[in-house]
C-alpha positions in Angstrom: -29.3 -28.8 -12.7 -29.2 -32.9 -12.4 -27.7 -33.7 -9.0 -25.5 -36.5 -10.2 -23.9 -34.3 -13.0 -22.5 -31.6 -10.8 -19.1 -31.8 -9.2 -18.4 -30.1 -5.9 -15.0 -28.8 -6.2 -12.8 -27.8 -3.0 -15.7 -29.3 -0.8 -15.0 -28.4 2.9 -12.1 -26.1 2.5 -14.0 -23.2 0.9 -16.2 -21.0 3.1 -19.2 -19.3 1.3 -17.1 -18.6 -2.3 -19.5 -15.9 -3.3 -17.6 -15.2 -6.8 -15.5 -17.5 -9.2 -13.1 -16.6 -12.1 -11.4 -19.1 -14.2 -8.5 -17.8 -16.1 -7.2 -19.0 -19.6 -5.2 -22.0 -18.0 -7.9 -23.3 -16.3 -6.7 -21.8 -12.8 -10.0 -21.1 -10.4 -9.8 -18.0 -8.0 -12.5 -17.4 -5.4 -12.5 -15.4 -2.3 -13.9 -16.9 0.9 -15.2 -15.7 4.4 -12.0 -16.6 6.0 -10.3 -13.8 4.3 -8.4 -15.8 1.7 -8.2 -15.5 -2.1 -7.9 -19.1 -3.1 -6.7 -20.8 -6.1 -7.2 -24.3 -7.6 -4.7 -25.1 -10.3 -5.7 -26.9 -13.6 -4.6 -30.1 -12.0 -7.0 -30.0 -9.1 -4.8 -28.7 -6.4 -5.4 -26.0 -4.1 -3.6 -23.1 -2.4 -4.2 -20.1 -0.2 -3.1 -17.6 -2.9 -3.4 -14.1 -1.1 -4.5 -13.2 2.4 -6.5 -10.2 2.6 -8.5 -10.6 5.9 -12.0 -10.0 7.1 -15.3 -11.8 6.2 -16.6 -9.4 3.4 -14.3 -10.6 0.4 -16.9 -10.8 -2.9 -16.4 -10.1 -6.3 -13.0 -11.3 -8.1 -11.5 -10.3 -11.5 -8.1 -10.3 -13.2 -5.9 -7.5 -13.4 -4.2 -7.8 -16.8 -1.5 -5.5 -16.4 0.5 -7.5 -13.8 -1.3 -10.7 -13.0 -2.8 -9.5 -9.9 -6.3 -9.9 -9.0 -8.8 -7.2 -8.2 -10.9 -8.0 -5.1 -14.1 -6.4 -3.8 -14.1 -6.1 0.0 -17.5 -5.1 0.9 -16.1 -3.5 4.0 -12.8 -1.9 2.7 -13.4 -1.1 -0.9 -11.7 -2.1 -4.1 -8.5 -3.9 -3.7 -5.6 -5.2 -5.6 -4.0 -8.4 -4.3 -0.6 -9.5 -6.1 0.9 -13.0 -5.8 3.8 -12.1 -3.6 0.9 -11.2 -0.9 0.7 -7.5 -1.4 -2.6 -5.8 -0.8 -3.3 -2.6 -2.1 -6.3 -0.4 -1.4 -7.4 1.1 -4.7 -10.5 2.8 -3.7 -12.5 3.2 -0.2 -14.1 6.5 -1.3 -15.7 8.4 -4.2 -16.4 11.8 -4.9 -16.6 12.6 -1.0 -18.4 9.7 0.1 -17.6 6.4 1.3 -17.7 3.3 -0.7 -19.8 1.0 1.8 -20.4 -2.1 -0.2 -17.9 -2.7 -2.7 -19.5 -5.9 -4.6 -18.1 -6.6 -8.2 -15.6 -5.4 -10.6 -14.2 -5.9 -14.2 -10.9 -4.3 -15.7 -10.9 -2.9 -19.2 -8.0 -3.1 -21.5 -7.1 0.3 -20.8 -6.8 -0.3 -17.2 -9.8 1.2 -15.9 -11.9 -0.7 -13.5 -15.8 -0.7 -13.2 -17.2 -1.7 -10.0 -20.4 -1.8 -8.1 -21.1 -0.1 -4.8 -24.3 -2.2 -3.8 -25.8 0.2 -1.6 -24.8 3.3 0.4 -27.2 2.5 3.3 -26.1 -1.1 4.7 -23.0 -3.2 5.0 -22.4 -6.7 3.8 -23.7 -8.1 7.4 -27.0 -6.7 6.9 -27.4 -6.4 3.1 -30.8 -7.7 3.4 -32.4 -4.9 5.0 -31.4 -3.0 1.8 -34.4 -5.0 0.1 -36.8 -4.5 2.9 -36.1 -0.6 2.8 -36.0 -0.5 -1.0 -34.4 2.9 -1.4 -32.2 2.3 -4.4 -28.8 4.0 -3.3 -26.4 1.7 -5.4 -23.8 2.9 -7.6 -21.8 1.9 -10.7 -18.4 3.4 -10.0 -15.3 3.8 -12.2 -11.7 3.6 -11.0 -8.9 5.2 -13.2 -5.4 4.2 -12.5 -3.9 7.2 -13.9 -5.4 9.4 -11.4 -5.8 7.0 -8.7 -9.5 8.0 -8.1 -13.1 6.8 -8.4 -15.8 8.6 -9.9 -19.5 7.7 -10.2 -21.0 6.3 -13.6 -24.2 5.9 -12.6 -26.4 6.2 -9.4 -29.8 5.5 -8.1 -29.5 1.7 -8.5 -31.6 -1.0 -6.7 -28.7 -2.9 -5.2 -26.0 -2.6 -7.6 -24.4 -6.0 -8.4 -22.4 -7.8 -10.9 -20.5 -5.6 -13.4 -19.3 -7.0 -17.1 -17.8 -5.9 -20.3 -18.3 -7.5 -24.0 -15.4 -8.3 -25.9 -15.4 -5.0 -27.7 -15.9 -3.0 -24.4 -18.5 -0.7 -26.2 -20.7 -0.6 -23.0 -20.6 -2.1 -19.4 -23.1 -3.8 -17.9 -24.4 -3.3 -14.3 -27.0 -5.8 -12.4 -29.7 -4.3 -10.4 -30.7 -7.2 -8.0 -33.7 -5.1 -6.5 -35.2 -4.4 -10.1 -34.7 -7.9 -11.7 -32.7 -6.1 -14.5 -29.5 -5.2 -15.9 -28.4 -1.7 -17.3 -25.8 -0.9 -19.6 -23.9 2.1 -19.9 -22.5 2.9 -23.6 -18.6 3.7 -23.5 -18.1 4.2 -27.3 -19.9 5.4 -30.2 -22.5 8.1 -30.4 -24.5 7.0 -27.2 -21.4 7.2 -25.1 -22.2 7.9 -21.6 -26.0 7.1 -22.0 -27.5 4.3 -19.8 -30.5 1.9 -21.1 -31.8 -1.4 -19.9 -30.2 -4.3 -21.0 -32.3 -7.1 -19.8 -35.3 -6.6 -17.8 -38.0 -8.7 -15.9 -35.3 -11.7 -15.2 -37.0 -14.8 -13.2 -34.7 -13.9 -10.4 -32.4 -11.0 -8.8 -29.4 -10.9 -10.8 -26.2 -11.1 -8.8 -22.9 -11.6 -10.6 -22.6 -11.6 -14.3 -19.7 -12.7 -16.6 -19.0 -12.9 -20.3 -18.9 -16.5 -21.6 -16.4 -18.1 -24.2 -19.2 -18.0 -26.9 -19.7 -14.1 -26.6 -23.0 -14.5 -24.3 -23.4 -13.4 -20.9 -23.9 -15.8 -17.9 -26.0 -14.2 -15.0 -26.7 -15.8 -11.4 -30.3 -15.2 -10.2 -31.0 -15.2 -6.5 -34.8 -16.7 -6.1 -35.9 -13.9 -3.9 -39.0 -13.4 -6.2 -40.1 -16.9 -5.8 -40.2 -16.9 -2.2 -44.1 -16.4 -1.0 -42.7 -15.3 2.4 -40.5 -12.7 1.0 -43.4 -11.2 -1.1 -45.5 -11.2 1.7 -42.9 -9.2 3.8 -42.2 -6.9 1.0 -45.9 -6.2 0.5 -46.4 -3.9 3.3 -44.0 -1.3 5.1 -45.3 -2.7 8.4 -44.1 -5.9 7.7 -40.8 -4.9 6.5 -40.3 -2.9 9.7 -41.4 -6.1 12.0 -39.2 -8.3 10.2 -36.2 -5.8 10.2 -36.7 -5.2 13.9 -36.4 -8.9 14.9 -33.2 -10.5 14.0 -34.7 -14.1 14.4 -37.4 -13.2 11.9 -35.0 -11.8 9.3 -32.7 -15.1 9.6 -36.0 -17.2 9.3 -37.0 -15.3 6.1 -33.6 -15.6 4.6 -33.6 -19.4 5.2 -36.7 -19.7 3.0 -34.6 -18.7 -0.2 -33.7 -22.1 -1.3 -33.7 -22.0 -5.1 -31.0 -21.7 -7.6 -30.9 -20.3 -10.9 -28.7 -18.9 -13.9 -29.3 -17.7 -17.1 -27.5 -17.4 -20.5 -28.2 -13.7 -22.3 -27.4 -12.3 -25.8 -25.0 -9.7 -25.6 -26.6 -8.3 -28.8 -30.0 -7.5 -27.6 -30.3 -8.8 -23.8 -32.5 -11.7 -24.9 -32.4 -14.9 -22.5 -31.3 -17.7 -24.2 -31.6 -20.5 -21.6 -32.2 -20.9 -18.0 -31.0 -23.6 -15.7 -32.9 -24.0 -12.6 -33.0 -25.9 -9.5 -35.9 -24.4 -7.8 -35.8 -26.6 -4.8 -32.0 -26.0 -4.1 -31.3 -30.0 -4.0 -28.1 -29.6 -5.8 -26.8 -26.4 -4.8 -28.7 -23.2 -3.3 -28.2 -19.4 -3.3 -26.2 -19.3 -6.5 -24.4 -16.0 -6.3 -22.1 -16.3 -9.6 -21.7 -18.4 -12.6 -18.7 -18.7 -15.1 -18.2 -20.4 -17.9 -15.1 -22.2 -19.1 -14.3 -24.6 -21.6 -17.8 -25.9 -21.7 -18.3 -26.0 -18.0 -20.0 -23.8 -15.6 -18.7 -23.0 -12.4 -21.1 -21.9 -9.4 -20.2 -19.5 -6.5 -22.6 -19.5 -3.6 -22.8 -17.8 -0.1 -24.7 -21.0 1.0 -21.9 -23.5 0.4 -18.6 -24.9 1.0 -17.4 -25.5 -2.3 -17.6 -24.4 -5.8 -20.1 -26.5 -8.2 -18.9 -27.4 -11.7 -21.6 -28.8 -14.4 -20.9 -29.9 -17.8 -23.3 -28.2 -20.2 -22.7 -31.2 -22.4 -24.3 -33.1 -19.6 -27.5 -30.8 -18.9 -30.6 -32.5 -20.1 -32.3 -30.6 -23.2 -35.3 -29.7 -21.3 -33.3 -27.5 -18.9 -32.0 -25.7 -21.7 -35.0 -24.4 -23.5 -34.9 -20.8 -24.8 -37.2 -18.5 -22.9 -38.8 -15.3 -23.8 -37.3 -12.1 -21.9 
């Protein structure tokens, strides 16, 4: 990711924009730590589009029925935010249990919303403890607008994260950050209801995933695997407990995560087509989402005050080589 080729959009006005969505007209949406859903028009002008409040706004996705936006609030649940400022809580509980960490969402053409509950044990404020504990309590959930209720599609996930659908909506993909893989659950055909591995052994922890205009998926990869300190911490139960018990050590270990990486994946067989890597985080670090629109990539990050924009046409060929999955 060459430094001179990446543009910093909204620099200084955006507080940790975790996810980014660009609509068909080129308008960009993102949710920030100050509780706002912000929109940048195609002409580059910004506006504070919808206020939710709180610091836990994460995934954003369009609600096609009425032009509203779906917002995952890690602390409240699945929300719908309308342009007139109205905020509706769609789901805060599922089958008798609280949705503890709403993370990412995608709406199907029939209005069904698939969304992730990253972990049932920890909140957004201490998400890192879930990686230290490694007890796989994440869930893929489904919200039915006809009943107004949520249900569990798949449980026992290792920090359930990004969620996406292919154009034909034959399956839904959910990322498992802790297991370095993505699963898919078939929605149509003979395999409907069955889950299987979509892409495995990724070179980083998959965060958000989005379908690109060319039919491929783009996945943001957190570089937890590449940190020697994280590997040392995770090797023994004792070191996990020690780090978890001392906030200063926890913050120091998180600060070692400097790299940034995104991957393009085929929707047919989960093959990794290309990887863009900034291993030292010199351009942008801790990328949590990647969205492709009109030949440009837009990066969200919990460690930035801007949205990154990179033209794929300007990426050197040696950073676009296909790698084996």
